[in-house]
Every structure is written in C-alpha cells, then in structure tokens.
N, CA, C and O atoms as a DFTB+ gen file, in Angstrom:
260 C
 N C O
     1  1      -3.704      19.795      -4.550
     2  2      -4.237      19.332      -3.286
     3  2      -3.811      20.320      -2.196
     4  3      -2.677      20.799      -2.185
     5  1      -4.712      20.607      -1.306
     6  2      -4.405      21.515      -0.193
     7  2      -3.663      20.766       0.914
     8  3      -3.721      19.540       0.996
     9  1      -2.968      21.522       1.759
    10  2      -2.121      20.933       2.804
    11  2      -2.940      20.015       3.708
    12  3      -2.539      18.878       3.955
    13  1      -4.075      20.490       4.201
    14  2      -4.898      19.676       5.101
    15  2      -5.425      18.424       4.394
    16  3      -5.478      17.350       4.992
    17  1      -5.809      18.562       3.136
    18  2      -6.284      17.407       2.366
    19  2      -5.163      16.389       2.188
    20  3      -5.378      15.182       2.300
    21  1      -3.973      16.892       1.911
    22  2      -2.815      16.016       1.731
    23  2      -2.526      15.228       3.013
    24  3      -2.299      14.019       2.964
    25  1      -2.537      15.910       4.147
    26  2      -2.256      15.228       5.405
    27  2      -3.349      14.214       5.745
    28  3      -3.063      13.151       6.296
    29  1      -4.592      14.542       5.419
    30  2      -5.680      13.583       5.635
    31  2      -5.476      12.349       4.752
    32  3      -5.642      11.219       5.211
    33  1      -5.122      12.565       3.505
    34  2      -4.853      11.468       2.570
    35  2      -3.714      10.593       3.084
    36  3      -3.816       9.366       3.076
    37  1      -2.629      11.225       3.533
    38  2      -1.477      10.475       4.031
    39  2      -1.835       9.713       5.316
    40  3      -1.349       8.603       5.531
    41  1      -2.672      10.298       6.158
    42  2      -3.101       9.616       7.378
    43  2      -3.905       8.366       7.039
    44  3      -3.765       7.336       7.698
    45  1      -4.752       8.456       6.006
    46  2      -5.507       7.282       5.567
    47  2      -4.555       6.181       5.110
    48  3      -4.731       5.014       5.459
    49  1      -3.544       6.559       4.324
    50  2      -2.577       5.575       3.834
    51  2      -1.805       4.913       4.973
    52  3      -1.431       3.743       4.885
    53  1      -1.572       5.673       6.042
    54  2      -0.816       5.146       7.181
    55  2      -1.691       4.359       8.146
    56  3      -1.205       3.840       9.151
    57  1      -2.982       4.272       7.841
    58  2      -3.883       3.459       8.655
    59  2      -4.327       4.101       9.946
    60  3      -4.705       3.401      10.886
    61  1      -4.289       5.412      10.014
    62  2      -4.733       6.117      11.224
    63  2      -6.254       6.117      11.251
    64  3      -6.906       6.451      10.262
    65  1      -6.804       5.740      12.388
    66  2      -8.248       5.630      12.548
    67  2      -8.949       6.951      12.237
    68  3      -8.439       8.025      12.559
    69  1     -10.114       6.863      11.611
    70  2     -10.850       8.050      11.166
    71  2     -11.125       9.027      12.303
    72  3     -11.002      10.237      12.117
    73  1     -11.492       8.525      13.469
    74  2     -11.830       9.426      14.571
    75  2     -10.604      10.113      15.159
    76  3     -10.736      11.159      15.794
    77  1      -9.416       9.549      14.961
    78  2      -8.182      10.151      15.468
    79  2      -7.542      11.130      14.493
    80  3      -6.719      11.954      14.891
    81  1      -7.915      11.046      13.216
    82  2      -7.261      11.869      12.188
    83  2      -7.317      13.367      12.442
    84  3      -6.274      14.019      12.392
    85  1      -8.494      13.952      12.716
    86  2      -8.515      15.419      12.896
    87  2      -7.595      15.899      14.016
    88  3      -6.912      16.912      13.873
    89  1      -7.581      15.170      15.126
    90  2      -6.731      15.555      16.254
    91  2      -5.253      15.439      15.880
    92  3      -4.464      16.336      16.179
    93  1      -4.882      14.347      15.234
    94  2      -3.486      14.125      14.849
    95  2      -3.019      15.153      13.827
    96  3      -1.906      15.672      13.918
    97  1      -3.886      15.447      12.843
    98  2      -3.529      16.428      11.823
    99  2      -3.356      17.808      12.454
   100  3      -2.396      18.516      12.150
   101  1      -4.278      18.186      13.324
   102  2      -4.181      19.485      13.994
   103  2      -2.892      19.577      14.810
   104  3      -2.219      20.608      14.796
   105  1      -2.550      18.505      15.517
   106  2      -1.320      18.488      16.306
   107  2      -0.093      18.675      15.416
   108  3       0.798      19.460      15.743
   109  1      -0.045      17.964      14.302
   110  2       1.107      18.047      13.399
   111  2       1.195      19.410      12.724
   112  3       2.289      19.953      12.566
   113  1       0.054      19.968      12.324
   114  2       0.053      21.300      11.723
   115  2       0.594      22.336      12.701
   116  3       1.384      23.205      12.334
   117  1       0.157      22.230      13.941
   118  2       0.596      23.178      14.965
   119  2       2.073      22.982      15.307
   120  3       2.816      23.957      15.420
   121  1       2.492      21.756      15.468
   122  2       3.881      21.464      15.842
   123  2       4.872      21.907      14.781
   124  3       5.975      22.351      15.100
   125  1       4.483      21.788      13.529
   126  2       5.378      22.149      12.414
   127  2       5.163      23.579      11.937
   128  3       5.787      24.023      10.974
   129  1       4.285      24.284      12.613
   130  2       3.991      25.684      12.312
   131  2       3.563      25.899      10.869
   132  3       4.058      26.789      10.177
   133  1       2.636      25.063      10.437
   134  2       2.081      25.219       9.095
   135  2       0.566      25.397       9.116
   136  3      -0.081      25.321       8.071
   137  1       0.002      25.631      10.283
   138  2      -1.442      25.811      10.386
   139  2      -1.914      26.967       9.509
   140  3      -2.977      26.877       8.894
   141  1      -1.148      28.043       9.443
   142  2      -1.567      29.220       8.688
   143  2      -1.612      28.985       7.176
   144  3      -2.221      29.772       6.451
   145  1      -0.980      27.923       6.695
   146  2      -1.020      27.620       5.255
   147  2      -1.820      26.349       4.977
   148  3      -1.733      25.798       3.880
   149  1      -2.585      25.884       5.936
   150  2      -3.332      24.640       5.818
   151  2      -4.330      24.592       4.666
   152  3      -4.624      23.514       4.149
   153  1      -4.852      25.741       4.261
   154  2      -5.836      25.788       3.176
   155  2      -5.202      26.113       1.826
   156  3      -5.901      26.172       0.814
   157  1      -3.892      26.324       1.801
   158  2      -3.224      26.656       0.537
   159  2      -2.851      25.399      -0.236
   160  3      -2.687      24.322       0.338
   161  1      -2.720      25.557      -1.543
   162  2      -2.303      24.455      -2.390
   163  2      -0.829      24.146      -2.162
   164  3      -0.012      25.054      -2.008
   165  1      -0.494      22.860      -2.142
   166  2       0.890      22.467      -1.916
   167  2       1.844      23.094      -2.920
   168  3       2.942      23.512      -2.552
   169  1       1.446      23.163      -4.170
   170  2       2.312      23.686      -5.211
   171  2       2.631      25.162      -5.092
   172  3       3.564      25.642      -5.736
   173  1       1.880      25.895      -4.282
   174  2       2.111      27.331      -4.136
   175  2       3.003      27.655      -2.946
   176  3       3.347      28.818      -2.732
   177  1       3.380      26.648      -2.172
   178  2       4.183      26.881      -0.977
   179  2       5.662      27.029      -1.322
   180  3       6.139      26.497      -2.325
   181  1       6.367      27.756      -0.478
   182  2       7.816      27.866      -0.641
   183  2       8.456      26.523      -0.283
   184  3       7.806      25.649       0.292
   185  1       9.711      26.374      -0.623
   186  2      10.407      25.119      -0.338
   187  2      10.432      24.837       1.168
   188  3      10.274      23.693       1.593
   189  1      10.625      25.861       1.949
   190  2      10.654      25.694       3.403
   191  2       9.344      25.170       3.959
   192  3       9.331      24.279       4.808
   193  1       8.244      25.730       3.477
   194  2       6.938      25.249       3.935
   195  2       6.671      23.834       3.442
   196  3       6.084      23.032       4.168
   197  1       7.092      23.511       2.221
   198  2       6.916      22.148       1.726
   199  2       7.694      21.161       2.594
   200  3       7.229      20.050       2.849
   201  1       8.870      21.566       3.041
   202  2       9.648      20.695       3.928
   203  2       8.939      20.521       5.270
   204  3       8.934      19.428       5.836
   205  1       8.346      21.590       5.771
   206  2       7.592      21.487       7.025
   207  2       6.395      20.564       6.884
   208  3       6.083      19.796       7.795
   209  1       5.724      20.638       5.739
   210  2       4.583      19.747       5.491
   211  2       5.075      18.303       5.452
   212  3       4.396      17.410       5.961
   213  1       6.227      18.061       4.863
   214  2       6.813      16.719       4.855
   215  2       7.094      16.234       6.263
   216  3       6.878      15.062       6.571
   217  1       7.571      17.117       7.114
   218  2       7.809      16.762       8.512
   219  2       6.488      16.451       9.218
   220  3       6.407      15.493       9.987
   221  1       5.463      17.249       8.962
   222  2       4.140      16.990       9.548
   223  2       3.625      15.630       9.095
   224  3       3.029      14.895       9.882
   225  1       3.852      15.298       7.839
   226  2       3.461      13.991       7.304
   227  2       4.164      12.878       8.068
   228  3       3.533      11.893       8.452
   229  1       5.454      13.027       8.290
   230  2       6.209      12.004       9.020
   231  2       5.722      11.884      10.462
   232  3       5.708      10.789      11.025
   233  1       5.329      12.992      11.052
   234  2       4.872      12.978      12.442
   235  2       3.514      12.326      12.606
   236  3       3.172      11.902      13.709
   237  1       2.733      12.233      11.545
   238  2       1.404      11.611      11.645
   239  2       1.479      10.195      12.191
   240  3       0.604       9.776      12.950
   241  1       2.492       9.472      11.823
   242  2       2.605       8.067      12.215
   243  2       3.150       7.891      13.626
   244  3       3.139       6.781      14.158
   245  1       3.627       8.976      14.238
   246  2       4.166       8.900      15.591
   247  2       3.035       8.605      16.572
   248  3       2.135       9.428      16.742
   249  1       3.069       7.475      17.200
   250  2       1.973       7.037      18.082
   251  2       1.905       7.816      19.378
   252  3       0.923       7.685      20.110
   253  1       2.914       8.627      19.696
   254  2       2.926       9.360      20.957
   255  2       2.144      10.669      20.885
   256  3       1.786      11.233      21.919
   257  1       1.878      11.154      19.677
   258  2       1.179      12.439      19.562
   259  2      -0.310      12.288      19.743
   260  3      -1.044      13.274      19.676
C-alpha cells in the first residue's frame, strides 16, 4: 500500500468525512515532511520515514488541523 493510500484508509477508519480527507491528508503529509514519499510503498521506506508516516496517521484525528 502506498503512503497516501494508507493515510486515506486510516482516515476512513477514524470516521473523517470524505470531503475533509484530502485536505487533512495533505496537511499531515506536509507537517510530517513525508509529502515527497507519498507515492512510495510503505514497505520500501526507511524506519525513520515509517515513523513519520505513523505520526501523520496519529495527526489525522486531530480536530484542530
């Protein structure tokens, strides 16, 4: 699964409204500095990038973003 697909999947699980998902995902990708690897497969990322993706996942549920 690619990073952006993973974050979209996780946003669905967290109940984030469909129209808000692209904006929230873009914000989290940018904030965690993983936008440049958004199209890469999760399994090909270094441990550091995987941790950043995990942080982006956690930030999806933050209602302030």
